[in-house]
N, C-alpha and C positions, 0 to 999 in steps of 0.2 A: 893658189891657195887651196888648202885642204877642204874639202866639203863637209867633213865632220865639225868643222868650226862653226857652221851656221846651226847644228844642232846643239853644240855645246852653248851657243849663245842663247838659243831658244830656252834651254834648260837654266840658263842663268837669269834670264829675264823673267820666267815664271816662277823660279825660286824666290826672286824679289818679291813679286806680288804674291806668293804664297805668304811670305813671312810678314807682309803688311797689306792685306786685302783692301785697306782703305787709301792705299797710294792713289794720289790725284790723276796718275797716268795708267791705272789698273786697266781699264777697258782695251786703251790702244796698246799696252803691253801684251795683253792675253791675244789680240789679233796679230799682232807681231811675233809672238811665240809661234802661233799656227803657222805662220807664213814662212819663217825662217825655217822651220822643222821640215816643212813640206820642201823647201829647196834643197835641203840637204839628202833627201830621198830622190829628188829628180836628177840632180847632179850624179849622184853615183850609180842611178840605174842607167844614166847616160854613158857613164863611164864603163859599166858593166858591157853594155851594146858595144862599144867600141873595142873592148877587150876580146869579144867575139868575133871582130873583124867586120862589123858594120859601122859604115860611115856615118857619124853622127855631127859631124861639121855643118851639114846642110841646114841652113836655117828653117827650111820648112818641117824639120823634125821638131814639133811642138810638144807642148805639155800635154796634148790630147793624143796624139798618136803614139807617143812612147809608151805609154802603158797598154794601149793596144798590142803593140809588138810584143811586149812581154806576155800578155794574156793570150796570144797566138804563136807561143814559141814550142807548143808540145811537152814543155815539162812542167809538171805540177808546181814545183816550187816557184818557177818564174811565173807562171800564171797567178798564183797567190800574191806574189809581189806587184805584179801589175795590178791586181784588183786594189791592194792596199794604197799604191801609188795613186790610183784614181780617185780612191776615196779621199785620201790627204790632199790631192788637187781640189775636189770640191770643197774641203773646208778651208783650204787656203782661198781659194776663189771668193767664198762666202765672207771670210775673214777681211779680205782686201777690198771687195767691192759692193758688199752690202752692208751699209752703214745703217740700216734699220734693224738689221738682225742683232738680236741680244745675245744669242748663244754664243759667239765668237768672243764674247767680252767676259765671261765667265772664266774663272779659275778651273772649275771642273771641267769644261769643254775643253779648253787649252791643254790641260793635263793629259786627257784622253787622246789629244791628237799627238802631242809630244811624245807619249808613250809607244803610240803606233809607229809613229815615225822612228822612234828609238829601236823598236823589235824589226822593222824592217831594214833600218840601217846595218843591223847585226848580221841579219841573214845576206844581205848584199856584200858586207864585209867577207863573210865566210865564204860565199861563191868568187868574190875577186881573190881572196887568198888560196883558191882553189883546193879548198878543205871540205867542199859538198861531198857527202856521201849517198848515193854513188857521185862520183865525179860527173861533170857536165860532158856531154860531147860537144865541144865548142863549133866543131865543123857542122853536125846534124844541126844544132840549135841555129846558128847562123843561117844555113841554108832554108830550115823551116820558116824562119821569120822573113827570110828575103823572098822566099817563095809566096807566103802570105801577103807581102808588101806589093808583090808585083801583081798578084790577083785582085788586089783591092785598091790598086792605085795611089799606094802609100809611099812617101817620099825616103824610102831607105834603100840604100846600096852597098855594096861591099866595097870596103875601106880599101883605097889604093895602097 
């Protein structure tokens, strides 16, 4: 399955609520949009690490340490993506688990999250298509992330 479909779904759910703010399921729909938008970014970030030669099949490669890998890549664009992914993860966690929080149930908050996810996915798409200027030195980025992972006990390794 294409991870972009999760973001498309988030957009569609949010558009439904924006068109009908009184929809009886609006709070759950806003929370769901946030969650699906995050998963699109997470899965594409995982794909990016895989394309760099980092084994992401390890179940210990989690939602927490994947952003850390990007944040410690030595490439400003990837560091920013790591920050965005981490922020989206925080919003997703709140939307999925903090049922007392009301901000994840608002259209405005969900729109901010989905918009952030869309911009994050766009940059990930540029990188995955090899169109980042200047281009990534995949070997250097892989080695930088793996050196950081070894030094910090993170569960990343070179892909077989």
